ZASE-750201 format. One record per atom (N, C-alpha, C): residue in one letter; chain; atom name; z, x, y. Coordinates in steps of 0.1 Angstrom, whole numbers, plus 5000, padded with zeros to 4 digits. Last residue first. Layout:
! ZASE-750201
<residuo A cadena A atomo CA z Z x X y Y> .
...
END
This chain:
! ZASE-750201
<residuo F cadena A atomo N z 4885 x 4999 y 5000> .
<residuo F cadena A atomo CA z 4877 x 4988 y 4997> .
<residuo F cadena A atomo C z 4863 x 4990 y 5002> .
<residuo A cadena A atomo N z 4907 x 5023 y 4984> .
<residuo A cadena A atomo CA z 4897 x 5020 y 4994> .
<residuo A cadena A atomo C z 4889 x 5008 y 4990> .
<residuo T cadena A atomo N z 4939 x 5014 y 4973> .
<residuo T cadena A atomo CA z 4926 x 5018 y 4969> .
<residuo T cadena A atomo C z 4916 x 5015 y 4981> .
<residuo V cadena A atomo N z 4974 x 5024 y 4969> .
<residuo V cadena A atomo CA z 4963 x 5017 y 4976> .
<residuo V cadena A atomo C z 4950 x 5022 y 4971> .
<residuo P cadena A atomo N z 5008 x 5021 y 4958> .
<residuo P cadena A atomo CA z 4994 x 5026 y 4957> .
<residuo P cadena A atomo C z 4984 x 5017 y 4964> .
<residuo R cadena A atomo N z 5037 x 5028 y 4970> .
<residuo R cadena A atomo CA z 5029 x 5016 y 4970> .
<residuo R cadena A atomo C z 5014 x 5021 y 4969> .
<residuo V cadena A atomo N z 5069 x 5040 y 4965> .
<residuo V cadena A atomo CA z 5055 x 5042 y 4963> .
<residuo V cadena A atomo C z 5048 x 5029 y 4962> .
<residuo S cadena A atomo N z 5100 x 5052 y 4981> .
<residuo S cadena A atomo CA z 5091 x 5042 y 4974> .
<residuo S cadena A atomo C z 5077 x 5046 y 4974> .
<residuo L cadena A atomo N z 5115 x 5084 y 4975> .
<residuo L cadena A atomo CA z 5111 x 5073 y 4983> .
<residuo L cadena A atomo C z 5102 x 5064 y 4975> .
<residuo S cadena A atomo N z 5136 x 5111 y 4973> .
<residuo S cadena A atomo CA z 5130 x 5100 y 4965> .
<residuo S cadena A atomo C z 5128 x 5088 y 4974> .
<residuo S cadena A atomo N z 5128 x 5144 y 4984> .
<residuo S cadena A atomo CA z 5135 x 5131 y 4986> .
<residuo S cadena A atomo C z 5128 x 5121 y 4977> .
<residuo F cadena A atomo N z 5112 x 5165 y 4983> .
<residuo F cadena A atomo CA z 5121 x 5163 y 4972> .
<residuo F cadena A atomo C z 5129 x 5151 y 4973> .
<residuo K cadena A atomo N z 5099 x 5167 y 5007> .
<residuo K cadena A atomo CA z 5091 x 5163 y 4995> .
<residuo K cadena A atomo C z 5100 x 5160 y 4983> .
<residuo N cadena A atomo N z 5115 x 5153 y 5035> .
<residuo N cadena A atomo CA z 5115 x 5164 y 5025> .
<residuo N cadena A atomo C z 5108 x 5159 y 5012> .
<residuo S cadena A atomo N z 5094 x 5136 y 5059> .
<residuo S cadena A atomo CA z 5105 x 5136 y 5048> .
<residuo S cadena A atomo C z 5103 x 5148 y 5039> .
<residuo S cadena A atomo N z 5089 x 5126 y 5091> .
<residuo S cadena A atomo CA z 5086 x 5137 y 5082> .
<residuo S cadena A atomo C z 5097 x 5138 y 5072> .
<residuo A cadena A atomo N z 5079 x 5093 y 5098> .
<residuo A cadena A atomo CA z 5089 x 5104 y 5098> .
<residuo A cadena A atomo C z 5084 x 5114 y 5088> .
<residuo M cadena A atomo N z 5071 x 5064 y 5116> .
<residuo M cadena A atomo CA z 5066 x 5075 y 5108> .
<residuo M cadena A atomo C z 5077 x 5086 y 5109> .
<residuo S cadena A atomo N z 5076 x 5029 y 5115> .
<residuo S cadena A atomo CA z 5080 x 5042 y 5120> .
<residuo S cadena A atomo C z 5075 x 5053 y 5110> .
<residuo G cadena A atomo N z 5070 x 5003 y 5106> .
<residuo G cadena A atomo CA z 5059 x 5013 y 5107> .
<residuo G cadena A atomo C z 5063 x 5026 y 5113> .
<residuo N cadena A atomo N z 5091 x 4985 y 5102> .
<residuo N cadena A atomo CA z 5085 x 4986 y 5115> .
<residuo N cadena A atomo C z 5074 x 4996 y 5117> .
<residuo T cadena A atomo N z 5096 x 4984 y 5074> .
<residuo T cadena A atomo CA z 5099 x 4973 y 5083> .
<residuo T cadena A atomo C z 5091 x 4974 y 5096> .
<residuo G cadena A atomo N z 5090 x 5007 y 5059> .
<residuo G cadena A atomo CA z 5084 x 4994 y 5055> .
<residuo G cadena A atomo C z 5086 x 4983 y 5065> .
<residuo G cadena A atomo N z 5083 x 5037 y 5075> .
<residuo G cadena A atomo CA z 5093 x 5026 y 5073> .
<residuo G cadena A atomo C z 5086 x 5013 y 5070> .
<residuo Y cadena A atomo N z 5066 x 5064 y 5059> .
<residuo Y cadena A atomo CA z 5067 x 5053 y 5068> .
<residuo Y cadena A atomo C z 5077 x 5043 y 5065> .
<residuo S cadena A atomo N z 5061 x 5100 y 5058> .
<residuo S cadena A atomo CA z 5066 x 5087 y 5052> .
<residuo S cadena A atomo C z 5066 x 5077 y 5063> .
<residuo W cadena A atomo N z 5045 x 5131 y 5053> .
<residuo W cadena A atomo CA z 5047 x 5119 y 5061> .
<residuo W cadena A atomo C z 5052 x 5107 y 5053> .
<residuo A cadena A atomo N z 5063 x 5158 y 5038> .
<residuo A cadena A atomo CA z 5051 x 5149 y 5039> .
<residuo A cadena A atomo C z 5055 x 5138 y 5048> .
<residuo S cadena A atomo N z 5073 x 5193 y 5034> .
<residuo S cadena A atomo CA z 5075 x 5179 y 5039> .
<residuo S cadena A atomo C z 5062 x 5172 y 5039> .
<residuo N cadena A atomo N z 5069 x 5219 y 5027> .
<residuo N cadena A atomo CA z 5081 x 5213 y 5022> .
<residuo N cadena A atomo C z 5083 x 5198 y 5026> .
<residuo S cadena A atomo N z 5045 x 5227 y 5039> .
<residuo S cadena A atomo CA z 5046 x 5229 y 5025> .
<residuo S cadena A atomo C z 5059 x 5222 y 5019> .
<residuo S cadena A atomo N z 5040 x 5198 y 5060> .
<residuo S cadena A atomo CA z 5042 x 5212 y 5058> .
<residuo S cadena A atomo C z 5043 x 5214 y 5043> .
<residuo R cadena A atomo N z 5029 x 5173 y 5058> .
<residuo R cadena A atomo CA z 5032 x 5178 y 5071> .
<residuo R cadena A atomo C z 5034 x 5193 y 5071> .
<residuo E cadena A atomo N z 5005 x 5156 y 5038> .
<residuo E cadena A atomo CA z 5015 x 5166 y 5040> .
<residuo E cadena A atomo C z 5017 x 5169 y 5054> .
<residuo E cadena A atomo N z 4998 x 5122 y 5031> .
<residuo E cadena A atomo CA z 4996 x 5134 y 5040> .
<residuo E cadena A atomo C z 5008 x 5143 y 5041> .
<residuo C cadena A atomo N z 5001 x 5099 y 5017> .
<residuo C cadena A atomo CA z 4994 x 5110 y 5010> .
<residuo C cadena A atomo C z 4993 x 5123 y 5018> .
<residuo T cadena A atomo N z 5034 x 5086 y 5023> .
<residuo T cadena A atomo CA z 5019 x 5086 y 5025> .
<residuo T cadena A atomo C z 5014 x 5098 y 5017> .
<residuo W cadena A atomo N z 5061 x 5068 y 5008> .
<residuo W cadena A atomo CA z 5053 x 5080 y 5010> .
<residuo W cadena A atomo C z 5039 x 5077 y 5015> .
<residuo Y cadena A atomo N z 5085 x 5046 y 5025> .
<residuo Y cadena A atomo CA z 5074 x 5048 y 5015> .
<residuo Y cadena A atomo C z 5067 x 5061 y 5019> .
<residuo W cadena A atomo N z 5117 x 5032 y 5029> .
<residuo W cadena A atomo CA z 5107 x 5042 y 5032> .
<residuo W cadena A atomo C z 5097 x 5044 y 5021> .
<residuo G cadena A atomo N z 5125 x 4996 y 5030> .
<residuo G cadena A atomo CA z 5128 x 5010 y 5028> .
<residuo G cadena A atomo C z 5117 x 5019 y 5033> .
<residuo H cadena A atomo N z 5122 x 4969 y 5029> .
<residuo H cadena A atomo CA z 5125 x 4975 y 5042> .
<residuo H cadena A atomo C z 5127 x 4990 y 5041> .
<residuo H cadena A atomo N z 5094 x 4962 y 5007> .
<residuo H cadena A atomo CA z 5108 x 4961 y 5011> .
<residuo H cadena A atomo C z 5110 x 4968 y 5024> .
<residuo L cadena A atomo N z 5067 x 4941 y 4998> .
<residuo L cadena A atomo CA z 5071 x 4953 y 5004> .
<residuo L cadena A atomo C z 5086 x 4952 y 5009> .
<residuo E cadena A atomo N z 5070 x 4922 y 4967> .
<residuo E cadena A atomo CA z 5069 x 4923 y 4981> .
<residuo E cadena A atomo C z 5073 x 4937 y 4986> .
<residuo Q cadena A atomo N z 5053 x 4922 y 4938> .
<residuo Q cadena A atomo CA z 5065 x 4926 y 4944> .
<residuo Q cadena A atomo C z 5062 x 4928 y 4959> .
<residuo G cadena A atomo N z 5033 x 4892 y 4928> .
<residuo G cadena A atomo CA z 5036 x 4907 y 4929> .
<residuo G cadena A atomo C z 5049 x 4909 y 4936> .
<residuo G cadena A atomo N z 5021 x 4868 y 4927> .
<residuo G cadena A atomo CA z 5031 x 4871 y 4917> .
<residuo G cadena A atomo C z 5035 x 4886 y 4917> .
<residuo A cadena A atomo N z 5006 x 4861 y 4947> .
<residuo A cadena A atomo CA z 4999 x 4867 y 4936> .
<residuo A cadena A atomo C z 5009 x 4871 y 4925> .
<residuo N cadena A atomo N z 5024 x 4852 y 4966> .
<residuo N cadena A atomo CA z 5015 x 4842 y 4960> .
<residuo N cadena A atomo C z 5008 x 4848 y 4948> .
<residuo S cadena A atomo N z 5035 x 4877 y 4972> .
<residuo S cadena A atomo CA z 5044 x 4867 y 4966> .
<residuo S cadena A atomo C z 5035 x 4856 y 4959> .
<residuo L cadena A atomo N z 5013 x 4889 y 4985> .
<residuo L cadena A atomo CA z 5019 x 4895 y 4973> .
<residuo L cadena A atomo C z 5028 x 4885 y 4965> .
<residuo A cadena A atomo N z 5010 x 4872 y 5007> .
<residuo A cadena A atomo CA z 5000 x 4873 y 4997> .
<residuo A cadena A atomo C z 5005 x 4879 y 4984> .
<residuo E cadena A atomo N z 5035 x 4877 y 5020> .
<residuo E cadena A atomo CA z 5031 x 4863 y 5016> .
<residuo E cadena A atomo C z 5021 x 4863 y 5005> .
<residuo N cadena A atomo N z 5032 x 4905 y 5025> .
<residuo N cadena A atomo CA z 5042 x 4900 y 5016> .
<residuo N cadena A atomo C z 5040 x 4886 y 5011> .
<residuo I cadena A atomo N z 5010 x 4904 y 5043> .
<residuo I cadena A atomo CA z 5008 x 4911 y 5030> .
<residuo I cadena A atomo C z 5019 x 4906 y 5020> .
<residuo E cadena A atomo N z 5022 x 4891 y 5064> .
<residuo E cadena A atomo CA z 5010 x 4885 y 5058> .
<residuo E cadena A atomo C z 5008 x 4891 y 5044> .
<residuo D cadena A atomo N z 5042 x 4910 y 5070> .
<residuo D cadena A atomo CA z 5046 x 4897 y 5067> .
<residuo D cadena A atomo C z 5034 x 4890 y 5060> .
<residuo R cadena A atomo N z 5027 x 4935 y 5076> .
<residuo R cadena A atomo CA z 5037 x 4934 y 5065> .
<residuo R cadena A atomo C z 5040 x 4919 y 5061> .
<residuo F cadena A atomo N z 5009 x 4944 y 5093> .
<residuo F cadena A atomo CA z 5006 x 4932 y 5087> .
<residuo F cadena A atomo C z 5015 x 4929 y 5075> .
<residuo K cadena A atomo N z 5020 x 4969 y 5101> .
<residuo K cadena A atomo CA z 5016 x 4959 y 5111> .
<residuo K cadena A atomo C z 5014 x 4945 y 5105> .
<residuo S cadena A atomo N z 5022 x 4983 y 5077> .
<residuo S cadena A atomo CA z 5034 x 4979 y 5084> .
<residuo S cadena A atomo C z 5031 x 4968 y 5094> .
<residuo I cadena A atomo N z 4995 x 4987 y 5072> .
<residuo I cadena A atomo CA z 5003 x 4979 y 5062> .
<residuo I cadena A atomo C z 5016 x 4974 y 5069> .
<residuo E cadena A atomo N z 4988 x 5002 y 5094> .
<residuo E cadena A atomo CA z 4983 x 4989 y 5093> .
<residuo E cadena A atomo C z 4990 x 4980 y 5083> .
<residuo L cadena A atomo N z 5003 x 5025 y 5088> .
<residuo L cadena A atomo CA z 5006 x 5018 y 5101> .
<residuo L cadena A atomo C z 5000 x 5004 y 5100> .
<residuo A cadena A atomo N z 4990 x 5033 y 5065> .
<residuo A cadena A atomo CA z 5004 x 5029 y 5064> .
<residuo A cadena A atomo C z 5008 x 5021 y 5077> .
<residuo Q cadena A atomo N z 4965 x 5040 y 5074> .
<residuo Q cadena A atomo CA z 4966 x 5029 y 5066> .
<residuo Q cadena A atomo C z 4981 x 5024 y 5065> .
<residuo H cadena A atomo N z 4973 x 5063 y 5089> .
<residuo H cadena A atomo CA z 4966 x 5052 y 5096> .
<residuo H cadena A atomo C z 4967 x 5039 y 5087> .
<residuo R cadena A atomo N z 4983 x 5080 y 5069> .
<residuo R cadena A atomo CA z 4992 x 5075 y 5080> .
<residuo R cadena A atomo C z 4986 x 5063 y 5087> .
<residuo D cadena A atomo N z 4971 x 5068 y 5037> .
<residuo D cadena A atomo CA z 4972 x 5078 y 5047> .
<residuo D cadena A atomo C z 4981 x 5072 y 5059> .
<residuo P cadena A atomo N z 4988 x 5056 y 5006> .
<residuo P cadena A atomo CA z 4981 x 5054 y 5019> .
<residuo P cadena A atomo C z 4981 x 5066 y 5028> .
<residuo L cadena A atomo N z 4980 x 5072 y 4975> .
<residuo L cadena A atomo CA z 4990 x 5068 y 4985> .
<residuo L cadena A atomo C z 4983 x 5065 y 4998> .
<residuo N cadena A atomo N z 4955 x 5059 y 4952> .
<residuo N cadena A atomo CA z 4961 x 5069 y 4962> .
<residuo N cadena A atomo C z 4973 x 5063 y 4969> .
<residuo V cadena A atomo N z 4943 x 5058 y 4918> .
<residuo V cadena A atomo CA z 4945 x 5053 y 4931> .
<residuo V cadena A atomo C z 4951 x 5063 y 4940> .
<residuo G cadena A atomo N z 4943 x 5065 y 4891> .
<residuo G cadena A atomo CA z 4930 x 5065 y 4899> .
<residuo G cadena A atomo C z 4931 x 5058 y 4912> .
<residuo L cadena A atomo N z 4966 x 5068 y 4879> .
<residuo L cadena A atomo CA z 4961 x 5054 y 4879> .
<residuo L cadena A atomo C z 4947 x 5054 y 4886> .
<residuo G cadena A atomo N z 4971 x 5095 y 4883> .
<residuo G cadena A atomo CA z 4970 x 5090 y 4869> .
<residuo G cadena A atomo C z 4965 x 5076 y 4868> .
<residuo A cadena A atomo N z 4974 x 5095 y 4911> .
<residuo A cadena A atomo CA z 4963 x 5101 y 4905> .
<residuo A cadena A atomo C z 4960 x 5097 y 4890> .
<residuo C cadena A atomo N z 5000 x 5082 y 4912> .
<residuo C cadena A atomo CA z 4988 x 5076 y 4918> .
<residuo C cadena A atomo C z 4975 x 5082 y 4912> .
<residuo Y cadena A atomo N z 5016 x 5102 y 4900> .
<residuo Y cadena A atomo CA z 5016 x 5089 y 4895> .
<residuo Y cadena A atomo C z 5003 x 5082 y 4900> .
<residuo K cadena A atomo N z 5011 x 5125 y 4917> .
<residuo K cadena A atomo CA z 5007 x 5125 y 4903> .
<residuo K cadena A atomo C z 5006 x 5111 y 4897> .
<residuo M cadena A atomo N z 5023 x 5115 y 4940> .
<residuo M cadena A atomo CA z 5009 x 5119 y 4940> .
<residuo M cadena A atomo C z 5004 x 5119 y 4926> .
<residuo A cadena A atomo N z 5050 x 5111 y 4931> .
<residuo A cadena A atomo CA z 5042 x 5100 y 4936> .
<residuo A cadena A atomo C z 5027 x 5103 y 4936> .
<residuo E cadena A atomo N z 5058 x 5137 y 4925> .
<residuo E cadena A atomo CA z 5057 x 5127 y 4915> .
<residuo E cadena A atomo C z 5048 x 5115 y 4919> .
<residuo D cadena A atomo N z 5056 x 5148 y 4951> .
<residuo D cadena A atomo CA z 5048 x 5153 y 4940> .
<residuo D cadena A atomo C z 5047 x 5143 y 4929> .
<residuo W cadena A atomo N z 5076 x 5133 y 4964> .
<residuo W cadena A atomo CA z 5062 x 5132 y 4969> .
<residuo W cadena A atomo C z 5053 x 5137 y 4958> .
<residuo T cadena A atomo N z 5098 x 5115 y 4941> .
<residuo T cadena A atomo CA z 5095 x 5126 y 4950> .
<residuo T cadena A atomo C z 5080 x 5125 y 4954> .
<residuo M cadena A atomo N z 5103 x 5079 y 4939> .
<residuo M cadena A atomo CA z 5098 x 5092 y 4934> .
<residuo M cadena A atomo C z 5098 x 5103 y 4945> .
<residuo D cadena A atomo N z 5120 x 5050 y 4927> .
<residuo D cadena A atomo CA z 5115 x 5058 y 4937> .
<residuo D cadena A atomo C z 5111 x 5072 y 4932> .
<residuo E cadena A atomo N z 5110 x 5028 y 4900> .
<residuo E cadena A atomo CA z 5119 x 5038 y 4906> .
<residuo E cadena A atomo C z 5112 x 5046 y 4917> .
<residuo D cadena A atomo N z 5090 x 5011 y 4892> .
<residuo D cadena A atomo CA z 5104 x 5006 y 4892> .
<residuo D cadena A atomo C z 5113 x 5016 y 4899> .
<residuo P cadena A atomo N z 5060 x 5011 y 4913> .
<residuo P cadena A atomo CA z 5069 x 5017 y 4902> .
<residuo P cadena A atomo C z 5083 x 5012 y 4903> .
<residuo K cadena A atomo N z 5047 x 4979 y 4922> .
<residuo K cadena A atomo CA z 5051 x 4992 y 4925> .
<residuo K cadena A atomo C z 5059 x 4998 y 4914> .
<residuo D cadena A atomo N z 5019 x 4956 y 4923> .
<residuo D cadena A atomo CA z 5031 x 4961 y 4918> .
<residuo D cadena A atomo C z 5034 x 4975 y 4923> .
<residuo K cadena A atomo N z 4995 x 4952 y 4937> .
<residuo K cadena A atomo CA z 5004 x 4941 y 4935> .
<residuo K cadena A atomo C z 5018 x 4946 y 4931> .
<residuo S cadena A atomo N z 4982 x 4976 y 4959> .
<residuo S cadena A atomo CA z 4986 x 4972 y 4946> .
<residuo S cadena A atomo C z 4997 x 4961 y 4946> .
<residuo I cadena A atomo N z 4959 x 4969 y 4983> .
<residuo I cadena A atomo CA z 4973 x 4973 y 4981> .
<residuo I cadena A atomo C z 4977 x 4967 y 4967> .
<residuo I cadena A atomo N z 4929 x 4980 y 4994> .
<residuo I cadena A atomo CA z 4935 x 4971 y 4984> .
<residuo I cadena A atomo C z 4949 x 4977 y 4981> .
<residuo I cadena A atomo N z 4916 x 4982 y 5027> .
<residuo I cadena A atomo CA z 4923 x 4988 y 5016> .
<residuo I cadena A atomo C z 4928 x 4977 y 5007> .
<residuo S cadena A atomo N z 4905 x 4991 y 5055> .
<residuo S cadena A atomo CA z 4900 x 4982 y 5045> .
<residuo S cadena A atomo C z 4905 x 4987 y 5032> .
<residuo A cadena A atomo N z 4915 x 4995 y 5089> .
<residuo A cadena A atomo CA z 4917 x 4997 y 5075> .
<residuo A cadena A atomo C z 4910 x 4987 y 5067> .
<residuo H cadena A atomo N z 4911 x 4988 y 5116> .
<residuo H cadena A atomo CA z 4914 x 5002 y 5113> .
<residuo H cadena A atomo C z 4916 x 5005 y 5098> .
<residuo D cadena A atomo N z 4907 x 4961 y 5119> .
<residuo D cadena A atomo CA z 4898 x 4969 y 5126> .
<residuo D cadena A atomo C z 4900 x 4984 y 5122> .
<residuo S cadena A atomo N z 4912 x 4951 y 5084> .
<residuo S cadena A atomo CA z 4916 x 4951 y 5099> .
<residuo S cadena A atomo C z 4906 x 4960 y 5106> .
<residuo I cadena A atomo N z 4920 x 4937 y 5054> .
<residuo I cadena A atomo CA z 4908 x 4941 y 5063> .
<residuo I cadena A atomo C z 4913 x 4940 y 5077> .
<residuo L cadena A atomo N z 4936 x 4942 y 5025> .
<residuo L cadena A atomo CA z 4938 x 4941 y 5039> .
<residuo L cadena A atomo C z 4926 x 4946 y 5046> .
<residuo L cadena A atomo N z 4941 x 4925 y 4995> .
<residuo L cadena A atomo CA z 4931 x 4932 y 5003> .
<residuo L cadena A atomo C z 4935 x 4931 y 5018> .
<residuo V cadena A atomo N z 4962 x 4930 y 4969> .
<residuo V cadena A atomo CA z 4961 x 4923 y 4982> .
<residuo V cadena A atomo C z 4951 x 4932 y 4990> .
<residuo G cadena A atomo N z 4960 x 4925 y 4933> .
<residuo G cadena A atomo CA z 4962 x 4933 y 4945> .
<residuo G cadena A atomo C z 4960 x 4924 y 4957> .
<residuo D cadena A atomo N z 4954 x 4909 y 4912> .
<residuo D cadena A atomo CA z 4961 x 4922 y 4909> .
<residuo D cadena A atomo C z 4963 x 4931 y 4921> .
<residuo G cadena A atomo N z 4957 x 4874 y 4906> .
<residuo G cadena A atomo CA z 4953 x 4885 y 4914> .
<residuo G cadena A atomo C z 4960 x 4898 y 4910> .
<residuo G cadena A atomo N z 4966 x 4851 y 4895> .
<residuo G cadena A atomo CA z 4958 x 4860 y 4886> .
<residuo G cadena A atomo C z 4954 x 4872 y 4894> .
<residuo S cadena A atomo N z 4977 x 4835 y 4914> .
<residuo S cadena A atomo CA z 4986 x 4843 y 4906> .
<residuo S cadena A atomo C z 4979 x 4853 y 4896> .
<residuo L cadena A atomo N z 4955 x 4821 y 4923> .
<residuo L cadena A atomo CA z 4960 x 4833 y 4931> .
<residuo L cadena A atomo C z 4969 x 4841 y 4923> .
<residuo N cadena A atomo N z 4936 x 4801 y 4917> .
<residuo N cadena A atomo CA z 4944 x 4808 y 4906> .
<residuo N cadena A atomo C z 4949 x 4822 y 4912> .
<residuo E cadena A atomo N z 4912 x 4806 y 4943> .
<residuo E cadena A atomo CA z 4921 x 4798 y 4935> .
<residuo E cadena A atomo C z 4927 x 4806 y 4924> .
<residuo T cadena A atomo N z 4900 x 4826 y 4955> .
<residuo T cadena A atomo CA z 4902 x 4814 y 4964> .
<residuo T cadena A atomo C z 4910 x 4804 y 4956> .
<residuo L cadena A atomo N z 4899 x 4862 y 4956> .
<residuo L cadena A atomo CA z 4902 x 4849 y 4949> .
<residuo L cadena A atomo C z 4905 x 4838 y 4959> .
<residuo I cadena A atomo N z 4875 x 4886 y 4958> .
<residuo I cadena A atomo CA z 4884 x 4878 y 4966> .
<residuo I cadena A atomo C z 4886 x 4865 y 4959> .
<residuo E cadena A atomo N z 4870 x 4913 y 4937> .
<residuo E cadena A atomo CA z 4866 x 4899 y 4940> .
<residuo E cadena A atomo C z 4878 x 4892 y 4947> .
<residuo R cadena A atomo N z 4876 x 4937 y 4927> .
<residuo R cadena A atomo CA z 4871 x 4937 y 4941> .
<residuo R cadena A atomo C z 4866 x 4923 y 4945> .
<residuo G cadena A atomo N z 4904 x 4929 y 4909> .
<residuo G cadena A atomo CA z 4894 x 4939 y 4910> .
<residuo G cadena A atomo C z 4889 x 4940 y 4925> .
<residuo K cadena A atomo N z 4912 x 4902 y 4927> .
<residuo K cadena A atomo CA z 4912 x 4907 y 4913> .
<residuo K cadena A atomo C z 4901 x 4916 y 4912> .
<residuo V cadena A atomo N z 4931 x 4896 y 4957> .
<residuo V cadena A atomo CA z 4919 x 4901 y 4949> .
<residuo V cadena A atomo C z 4922 x 4903 y 4935> .
<residuo I cadena A atomo N z 4939 x 4878 y 4985> .
<residuo I cadena A atomo CA z 4943 x 4882 y 4972> .
<residuo I cadena A atomo C z 4931 x 4885 y 4964> .
<residuo Y cadena A atomo N z 4938 x 4891 y 5019> .
<residuo Y cadena A atomo CA z 4933 x 4883 y 5008> .
<residuo Y cadena A atomo C z 4939 x 4887 y 4995> .
<residuo V cadena A atomo N z 4941 x 4891 y 5053> .
<residuo V cadena A atomo CA z 4948 x 4895 y 5041> .
<residuo V cadena A atomo C z 4943 x 4885 y 5030> .
<residuo G cadena A atomo N z 4917 x 4901 y 5079> .
<residuo G cadena A atomo CA z 4927 x 4892 y 5073> .
<residuo G cadena A atomo C z 4933 x 4899 y 5060> .
<residuo N cadena A atomo N z 4885 x 4899 y 5094> .
<residuo N cadena A atomo CA z 4898 x 4906 y 5093> .
<residuo N cadena A atomo C z 4909 x 4896 y 5088> .
<residuo K cadena A atomo N z 4859 x 4887 y 5072> .
<residuo K cadena A atomo CA z 4867 x 4886 y 5085> .
<residuo K cadena A atomo C z 4880 x 4894 y 5083> .
<residuo I cadena A atomo N z 4833 x 4903 y 5057> .
<residuo I cadena A atomo CA z 4846 x 4897 y 5055> .
<residuo I cadena A atomo C z 4853 x 4898 y 5068> .
<residuo K cadena A atomo N z 4798 x 4898 y 5061> .
<residuo K cadena A atomo CA z 4810 x 4905 y 5065> .
<residuo K cadena A atomo C z 4823 x 4897 y 5063> .
<residuo K cadena A atomo N z 4779 x 4888 y 5032> .
<residuo K cadena A atomo CA z 4784 x 4887 y 5046> .
<residuo K cadena A atomo C z 4796 x 4895 y 5048> .
<residuo D cadena A atomo N z 4774 x 4895 y 5005> .
<residuo D cadena A atomo CA z 4763 x 4894 y 5015> .
<residuo D cadena A atomo C z 4768 x 4893 y 5029> .
<residuo M cadena A atomo N z 4789 x 4919 y 4984> .
<residuo M cadena A atomo CA z 4790 x 4907 y 4992> .
<residuo M cadena A atomo C z 4779 x 4906 y 5003> .
END
């Protein structure tokens, strides 16, 4: 792209920002002062342990968000959910999601989908997964 993209939430197909046929998008791009990530339009049907979530994302060639990205996702949750809905995707719910960051050998950081709270969760807990890709 020739010009800088303004901070905001956009529907994308691959790495192209869509301006029409929004239901054809496959993700939502979040551009903020602290993150530039594409959030997957869909999430797995079932919650997963941290190890399962890491393997799932690796198999798709994507990642779980880090803690900073997770905070930005929570901060812009309403805008992201509107874009996900317009793209025909699954909105972020109010539950807990995994990040890619370990806290210890038995725990990893998770974030609350509603308010961005961070917590240390046991890696054997089943939490939601929302893959992201760097933009």
